[in-house]
TIVEX-176284 format. One record per residue: residue in one letter; residue number from 0; x, y, z of N, C-alpha, C in turn. Coordinates in steps of 0.05 Angstrom, whole numbers. Layout:
// residues N
NODE  res    n     n.u     n.v     n.w    ca.u    ca.v    ca.w     c.u     c.v     c.w
NODE    A  NUM       X       Y       Z       X       Y       Z       X       Y       Z
...
***
This chain:
// residues 183
NODE  res    n     n.u     n.v     n.w    ca.u    ca.v    ca.w     c.u     c.v     c.w
NODE    M    0    2138    2296    2144    2160    2300    2162    2181    2319    2151
NODE    R    1    2188    2314    2125    2208    2331    2113    2199    2360    2112
NODE    L    2    2173    2364    2106    2162    2391    2105    2164    2405    2132
NODE    L    3    2158    2390    2154    2160    2401    2181    2189    2407    2188
NODE    A    4    2207    2390    2180    2235    2394    2186    2245    2419    2170
NODE    G    5    2236    2422    2145    2244    2445    2129    2233    2471    2141
NODE    L    6    2208    2470    2150    2196    2494    2162    2211    2501    2188
NODE    A    7    2218    2481    2203    2232    2487    2228    2260    2499    2222
NODE    A    8    2273    2488    2202    2299    2499    2195    2297    2528    2185
NODE    A    9    2277    2533    2169    2272    2560    2159    2266    2579    2181
NODE    A   10    2249    2571    2200    2243    2588    2223    2268    2593    2240
NODE    A   11    2285    2573    2243    2310    2577    2258    2327    2598    2245
NODE    L   12    2329    2597    2218    2345    2617    2204    2333    2645    2207
NODE    I   13    2307    2647    2206    2294    2673    2208    2296    2685    2236
NODE    F   14    2293    2669    2256    2291    2679    2283    2317    2677    2299
NODE    T   15    2337    2663    2290    2362    2660    2304    2375    2686    2312
NODE    P   16    2376    2707    2295    2389    2731    2303    2377    2744    2328
NODE    F   17    2352    2738    2334    2339    2751    2357    2334    2731    2379
NODE    A   18    2345    2707    2377    2342    2687    2398    2358    2695    2423
NODE    N   19    2379    2710    2419    2396    2718    2442    2393    2748    2447
NODE    A   20    2368    2757    2444    2363    2786    2448    2372    2794    2476
NODE    H   21    2382    2818    2478    2392    2828    2504    2368    2835    2522
NODE    D   22    2373    2835    2547    2352    2841    2567    2360    2866    2583
NODE    M   23    2365    2888    2568    2373    2913    2580    2351    2933    2576
NODE    G   24    2350    2953    2593    2332    2975    2590    2305    2969    2602
NODE    P   25    2287    2989    2601    2260    2985    2612    2246    2961    2600
NODE    A   26    2234    2945    2618    2220    2921    2609    2192    2928    2597
NODE    V   27    2181    2909    2583    2154    2912    2572    2136    2917    2596
NODE    G   28    2119    2938    2595    2101    2945    2616    2112    2968    2633
NODE    A   29    2138    2974    2632    2150    2996    2647    2144    3022    2632
NODE    T   30    2146    3044    2647    2144    3071    2636    2173    3081    2633
NODE    V   31    2179    3092    2609    2206    3101    2603    2211    3128    2616
NODE    P   32    2237    3135    2620    2244    3161    2630    2236    3183    2610
NODE    A   33    2236    3208    2618    2229    3230    2601    2248    3231    2577
NODE    V   34    2238    3235    2553    2254    3237    2529    2253    3266    2520
NODE    A   35    2276    3278    2518    2279    3305    2507    2308    3309    2498
NODE    A   36    2311    3318    2473    2337    3323    2462    2334    3339    2436
NODE    Q   37    2357    3349    2427    2357    3364    2402    2356    3345    2378
NODE    D   38    2341    3352    2357    2341    3336    2333    2362    3346    2314
NODE    Q   39    2363    3334    2290    2383    3341    2270    2381    3370    2260
NODE    A   40    2359    3383    2265    2357    3411    2257    2363    3430    2281
NODE    G   41    2370    3418    2304    2376    3434    2327    2352    3442    2344
NODE    A   42    2329    3432    2337    2304    3438    2352    2302    3419    2376
NODE    Q   43    2294    3430    2399    2290    3413    2422    2264    3397    2418
NODE    R   44    2265    3371    2422    2241    3354    2418    2235    3339    2443
NODE    T   45    2210    3337    2450    2201    3322    2473    2186    3297    2465
NODE    F   46    2181    3280    2483    2166    3255    2478    2139    3263    2466
NODE    A   47    2125    3282    2478    2098    3290    2469    2099    3299    2440
NODE    Q   48    2120    3313    2432    2123    3322    2405    2130    3300    2385
NODE    L   49    2142    3279    2395    2152    3258    2378    2131    3236    2373
NODE    T   50    2114    3231    2392    2096    3208    2390    2073    3212    2371
NODE    G   51    2064    3191    2359    2040    3191    2343    2016    3184    2359
NODE    R   52    1993    3182    2347    1968    3176    2362    1969    3148    2375
NODE    N   53    1984    3130    2363    1986    3103    2374    2012    3098    2389
NODE    G   54    2032    3115    2384    2057    3111    2398    2081    3120    2383
NODE    L   55    2104    3113    2394    2130    3120    2383    2149    3096    2382
NODE    V   56    2161    3093    2359    2182    3073    2355    2208    3089    2360
NODE    L   57    2221    3083    2382    2246    3098    2390    2269    3079    2386
NODE    V   58    2287    3087    2368    2310    3070    2360    2336    3081    2371
NODE    F   59    2349    3067    2388    2375    3075    2398    2397    3062    2380
NODE    T   60    2414    3079    2369    2436    3070    2352    2462    3081    2363
NODE    R   61    2484    3070    2354    2510    3079    2364    2518    3105    2350
NODE    S   62    2518    3106    2323    2527    3130    2309    2518    3129    2280
NODE    A   63    2506    3151    2271    2499    3154    2243    2524    3164    2228
NODE    D   64    2544    3172    2242    2568    3183    2230    2589    3161    2222
NODE    W   65    2594    3142    2240    2616    3123    2235    2608    3094    2236
NODE    C   66    2584    3087    2245    2575    3059    2248    2560    3050    2223
NODE    P   67    2572    3032    2206    2557    3024    2182    2532    3008    2188
NODE    Y   68    2531    2994    2210    2507    2978    2218    2484    2997    2225
NODE    C   69    2491    3019    2239    2471    3039    2247    2462    3053    2222
NODE    Q   70    2480    3061    2204    2472    3075    2180    2453    3058    2163
NODE    A   71    2459    3032    2160    2442    3015    2144    2414    3012    2158
NODE    Q   72    2414    3010    2185    2389    3008    2199    2372    3033    2195
NODE    L   73    2384    3057    2198    2370    3082    2195    2358    3085    2167
NODE    I   74    2374    3078    2147    2365    3079    2119    2342    3060    2115
NODE    G   75    2344    3036    2126    2323    3016    2123    2297    3025    2137
NODE    L   76    2300    3037    2160    2276    3047    2175    2263    3070    2159
NODE    E   77    2279    3087    2146    2267    3108    2130    2250    3095    2108
NODE    S   78    2258    3072    2098    2243    3059    2076    2216    3049    2085
NODE    V   79    2212    3045    2111    2186    3036    2121    2172    3058    2138
NODE    R   80    2183    3081    2139    2172    3103    2155    2143    3108    2148
NODE    G   81    2136    3108    2122    2109    3113    2113    2090    3092    2124
NODE    E   82    2098    3067    2124    2081    3045    2135    2077    3049    2165
NODE    I   83    2098    3057    2179    2096    3062    2208    2077    3084    2213
NODE    E   84    2079    3106    2198    2062    3129    2203    2033    3123    2195
NODE    Q   85    2029    3107    2174    2002    3099    2167    1987    3085    2189
NODE    R   86    2002    3072    2206    1991    3057    2229    1987    3075    2254
NODE    G   87    1992    3101    2251    1989    3119    2273    2013    3121    2292
NODE    W   88    2035    3111    2283    2060    3112    2299    2079    3132    2287
NODE    R   89    2097    3141    2303    2120    3158    2293    2145    3143    2299
NODE    L   90    2166    3152    2285    2192    3140    2287    2212    3161    2295
NODE    A   91    2231    3155    2313    2253    3173    2320    2276    3156    2328
NODE    S   92    2300    3167    2323    2324    3153    2332    2340    3170    2352
NODE    V   93    2356    3157    2367    2374    3169    2387    2402    3158    2382
NODE    S   94    2422    3176    2380    2449    3167    2378    2467    3186    2394
NODE    T   95    2492    3179    2397    2510    3196    2412    2524    3216    2394
NODE    D   96    2515    3219    2369    2525    3239    2350    2517    3267    2358
NODE    D   97    2533    3287    2351    2524    3314    2355    2505    3322    2333
NODE    V   98    2492    3344    2336    2471    3354    2318    2482    3357    2290
NODE    A   99    2506    3368    2287    2517    3372    2260    2521    3346    2245
NODE    K  100    2531    3325    2259    2534    3299    2246    2508    3287    2238
NODE    L  101    2488    3289    2255    2461    3279    2248    2449    3295    2225
NODE    A  102    2453    3321    2224    2443    3337    2202    2456    3328    2175
NODE    R  103    2482    3324    2176    2496    3316    2152    2485    3289    2142
NODE    F  104    2483    3269    2160    2473    3243    2151    2444    3244    2142
NODE    S  105    2428    3259    2157    2399    3261    2150    2396    3274    2122
NODE    Q  106    2411    3294    2117    2409    3307    2090    2420    3289    2068
NODE    M  107    2443    3276    2073    2455    3259    2053    2437    3235    2046
NODE    R  108    2423    3224    2066    2407    3200    2062    2377    3205    2062
NODE    A  109    2369    3231    2061    2340    3239    2060    2324    3225    2082
NODE    I  110    2334    3227    2107    2320    3216    2130    2298    3236    2138
NODE    G  111    2274    3226    2139    2251    3244    2145    2241    3242    2174
NODE    F  112    2253    3226    2190    2244    3224    2218    2264    3238    2236
NODE    P  113    2255    3247    2260    2273    3260    2279    2296    3242    2287
NODE    M  114    2320    3253    2286    2344    3239    2296    2354    3256    2319
NODE    L  115    2353    3244    2343    2360    3259    2367    2389    3256    2375
NODE    S  116    2401    3278    2383    2429    3278    2392    2430    3273    2422
NODE    D  117    2444    3252    2430    2448    3246    2458    2478    3244    2463
NODE    A  118    2492    3266    2454    2521    3266    2456    2531    3261    2484
NODE    P  119    2518    3270    2505    2528    3263    2532    2518    3236    2542
NODE    S  120    2503    3221    2526    2493    3195    2533    2473    3196    2557
NODE    R  121    2460    3218    2561    2441    3221    2583    2418    3202    2579
NODE    L  122    2406    3201    2555    2384    3183    2550    2393    3153    2550
NODE    V  123    2416    3148    2540    2427    3121    2540    2429    3111    2569
NODE    R  124    2438    3128    2587    2441    3120    2615    2413    3118    2628
NODE    A  125    2396    3137    2622    2369    3137    2634    2353    3112    2626
NODE    F  126    2357    3103    2601    2344    3078    2592    2360    3053    2600
NODE    D  127    2383    3057    2613    2399    3035    2623    2407    3015    2601
NODE    I  128    2417    3026    2579    2426    3009    2556    2454    3015    2548
NODE    V  129    2471    3024    2567    2499    3030    2562    2513    3003    2555
NODE    D  130    2527    3002    2533    2540    2978    2525    2562    2970    2545
NODE    P  131    2559    2947    2558    2579    2939    2579    2606    2932    2567
NODE    A  132    2609    2930    2541    2635    2924    2529    2654    2948    2532
NODE    Y  133    2644    2971    2538    2660    2995    2540    2658    3007    2568
NODE    P  134    2676    2999    2586    2674    3009    2614    2681    3038    2617
NODE    P  135    2674    3050    2640    2682    3078    2645    2712    3082    2639
NODE    G  136    2718    3104    2627    2746    3110    2619    2752    3102    2591
NODE    H  137    2737    3084    2579    2741    3076    2551    2730    3098    2533
NODE    A  138    2743    3103    2511    2734    3124    2492    2706    3121    2483
NODE    R  139    2696    3096    2482    2669    3091    2472    2648    3086    2494
NODE    H  140    2656    3091    2519    2638    3088    2541    2614    3107    2537
NODE    G  141    2590    3096    2541    2566    3112    2538    2551    3105    2512
NODE    L  142    2563    3089    2495    2548    3079    2471    2526    3061    2480
NODE    P  143    2503    3062    2466    2482    3044    2473    2485    3016    2461
NODE    V  144    2473    2996    2473    2468    2971    2460    2444    2977    2442
NODE    P  145    2447    2974    2416    2425    2982    2398    2399    2968    2406
NODE    T  146    2378    2985    2410    2352    2975    2419    2330    2991    2407
NODE    I  147    2308    2978    2401    2284    2991    2391    2262    2988    2411
NODE    F  148    2251    3010    2421    2229    3010    2440    2203    3018    2425
NODE    F  149    2182    3004    2430    2155    3011    2420    2140    3022    2443
NODE    L  150    2135    3048    2443    2124    3062    2466    2096    3071    2461
NODE    S  151    2079    3068    2481    2051    3078    2479    2053    3109    2481
NODE    P  152    2031    3123    2475    2031    3152    2477    2036    3161    2506
NODE    Q  153    2032    3144    2525    2037    3150    2553    2066    3143    2562
NODE    G  154    2082    3131    2544    2109    3124    2550    2113    3096    2561
NODE    E  155    2093    3079    2559    2095    3051    2568    2109    3035    2546
NODE    V  156    2127    3018    2554    2141    3000    2535    2121    2978    2528
NODE    L  157    2113    2977    2503    2095    2956    2493    2110    2932    2482
NODE    A  158    2134    2938    2471    2151    2917    2460    2179    2929    2457
NODE    R  159    2198    2911    2453    2225    2921    2447    2240    2899    2431
NODE    L  160    2258    2909    2415    2275    2891    2398    2304    2899    2403
NODE    G  161    2321    2880    2404    2349    2886    2407    2366    2860    2409
NODE    E  162    2391    2864    2404    2410    2842    2404    2435    2851    2417
NODE    A  163    2447    2835    2434    2472    2843    2447    2495    2848    2427
NODE    D  164    2494    2835    2404    2514    2840    2383    2506    2864    2366
NODE    Y  165    2522    2886    2369    2515    2911    2355    2513    2908    2325
NODE    R  166    2524    2887    2314    2524    2883    2284    2497    2872    2274
NODE    V  167    2481    2861    2293    2456    2848    2285    2433    2868    2291
NODE    R  168    2417    2875    2270    2395    2894    2273    2370    2881    2262
NODE    P  169    2347    2887    2274    2322    2876    2264    2316    2888    2236
NODE    A  170    2305    2872    2219    2297    2881    2192    2275    2902    2195
NODE    P  171    2274    2921    2177    2252    2941    2178    2225    2928    2177
NODE    T  172    2222    2906    2163    2196    2892    2162    2189    2880    2189
NODE    L  173    2208    2873    2205    2203    2863    2232    2192    2885    2250
NODE    V  174    2202    2909    2246    2192    2932    2261    2163    2937    2254
NODE    V  175    2156    2936    2229    2128    2939    2221    2111    2917    2231
NODE    S  176    2120    2892    2229    2104    2869    2238    2101    2870    2269
NODE    T  177    2121    2880    2283    2119    2883    2312    2096    2902    2319
NODE    I  178    2095    2925    2305    2073    2944    2309    2046    2930    2303
NODE    D  179    2045    2915    2281    2020    2901    2274    2011    2881    2295
NODE    G  180    2030    2870    2310    2024    2850    2331    2016    2862    2358
NODE    L  181    2018    2889    2360    2011    2901    2386    1981    2906    2388
NODE    P  182    1971    2905    2413    1942    2909    2416    1934    2938    2409
***
């Protein structure tokens, strides 16, 4: 009994941050809107260019420039990028930063995956993940609720991870294990 209680407590600690995951954006099974934006080098990138043979892990973050939670998440994802790519997937992020800010962060932190600039929040709105904490007229209106979408090569949502609290981010190992759990 003690062992079962201990395992239940450990599981609660591990999974609690994602027990209240948000329910925003395209649902599992839906096809996402077209993805196209400039990356940190200023090159226009499309979904077809971004995706791997098995799919794309598309990570929406608030800012690589000023958000420490986003910065830590992006650095952590870079640490597992090789594992993601070995599985036939590619990784890309989207933030509301301009290209110059993304280039600076990418160079400073040796980020090797595409970081897309969505300065006008067009993709954030198209994916319907605008953070409701910042209403129209607020300086931060248009920021996304941080969300990770696992997309098939055809743009179908196979899985997603996210939390309404922008300070809580899935561990990089959870991203890899989510890929491993997909059909």
